[in-house]
C-alpha positions as a Python dict, from the first residue, in 0.01 Angstrom:
ca = {
    (1, 'M'): (0, 0, 0),
    (2, 'S'): (-190, 194, 259),
    (3, 'S'): (-490, 39, 455),
    (4, 'L'): (-601, 419, 531),
    (5, 'P'): (-888, 392, 272),
    (6, 'L'): (-1008, 39, 416),
    (7, 'T'): (-1001, 201, 749),
    (8, 'V'): (-1182, 480, 633),
    (9, 'L'): (-1438, 305, 433),
    (10, 'A'): (-1492, 59, 700),
    (11, 'A'): (-1584, 327, 956),
    (12, 'L'): (-1834, 486, 738),
    (13, 'Y'): (-1954, 175, 696),
    (14, 'G'): (-2029, 71, 1077),
    (15, 'A'): (-2139, 426, 1126),
    (16, 'A'): (-2399, 392, 884),
    (17, 'A'): (-2496, 39, 1036),
    (18, 'G'): (-2507, 153, 1356),
    (19, 'L'): (-2749, 430, 1242),
    (20, 'L'): (-3008, 196, 1072),
    (21, 'V'): (-2988, -156, 1262),
    (22, 'P'): (-3156, -13, 1608),
    (23, 'R'): (-3463, 173, 1431),
    (24, 'A'): (-3517, -159, 1174),
    (25, 'A'): (-3502, -368, 1513),
    (26, 'Y'): (-3693, -178, 1683),
    (27, 'R'): (-3976, -178, 1386),
    (28, 'L'): (-3930, -537, 1378),
    (29, 'A'): (-3997, -629, 1752),
    (30, 'V'): (-4385, -678, 1754),
    (31, 'E'): (-4593, -956, 1878),
    (32, 'A'): (-4731, -1157, 1598),
    (33, 'G'): (-5043, -1036, 1492),
    (34, 'E'): (-4965, -679, 1554),
    (35, 'P'): (-4942, -406, 1297),
    (36, 'W'): (-4605, -243, 1239),
    (37, 'R'): (-4549, 68, 1399),
    (38, 'A'): (-4427, 403, 1173),
    (39, 'G'): (-4240, 550, 1476),
    (40, 'C'): (-4205, 527, 1857),
    (41, 'P'): (-4475, 564, 2081),
    (42, 'G'): (-4288, 817, 2261),
    (43, 'G'): (-4256, 1051, 1958),
    (44, 'H'): (-3880, 982, 1903),
    (45, 'P'): (-3814, 929, 1504),
}
């Protein structure tokens, strides 16, 4: 049995996680009591 499909699936999963995690981490990185930000103060998405 080939492990190629599993390798491709793992690569796609890692790419998706790599795109989403930094954005979520930035939005969660606020001081207690401050409102969440909808975007980067520098204008980045």
